[in-house]
N, C-alpha and C positions, 0 to 999 in steps of 0.2 A: 504494500500500500504506500502511496506517495505520502510524504510527511515533511514537516518543516521543523527544524531544530532552532530553538530560541536561546540566546545568551550562551553560545558554545564556549567551552574552555577545556584545557587539558590539565590533568592532575599533575603532570610534570612541572607546570608553571605555578599551579595553585598550592600544591603540597610538596615542595622540593625536598623536604626532610624525609619524606616517605619513599622516595625513589620509585615512584609510579609513573606510568605513561599511558593514560587512558583518555580518550576523547569523550567528554560528557556535555550535558547542557542542562539548563534550568527547567526547560519545558519542551514538549514535543506536541505539535499539532498534527493530527491525523483525521482527515475528514472534518467533522464538526465537533471533535473532541479535543480538549487540551489536557495533556498529561503533565502534571507538575512533579518535579523532583522534590524530595523532602525540603521544604522551605524553612529556613532558619532566620534568626534575627541578624541580618547582614546588610551592610552598606554596599549596594551594588556597584558603586564606583570604585571604592577602595578595596572591596572584598573583605573588609574587617568584620569580625563577629562583634555584635553589640549586646550589651546588657547581660553579660555572662551569668550574673547571680540574681536576676530579676525575671522570673517566668512571665509575669504580667506584661512587662515591657517587651520581652521577646515576642510574645504573641502579638502585641500591638505593631511591632516592626515587621513580623512575618507576613501579615496581611497585605501591607503595601507592596512588599516584595512579590507576593503571589499575583497581585493585581497588575503589577508592572509586566510580569512575564506573560500573563494572559492577554493583556492589551497589545503587546508587541506582535501578537499573532496577525493582526490586521496590517501592520507595517512591514512584515517580513514576507518576502516572496520567494526566497531561495529554498530549494528542496534538496534533501540528501538522503 
């Protein structure tokens, strides 16, 4: 099935201390469905984890992260 990957990244760049090399993404759009990777409290620009010891703030931040990934679906036209 044709699909679109949103906010692609490689674990080699994101987690260099783990010596991994996997291509991942924050979301995949297939047909009319958006599949979200486990969303965390993260600043999407810096990739920094936020609010490590405050679950309430983590949830508050994870929702905009999820929204961002799902709304990029309309802007993204590349398939892989």
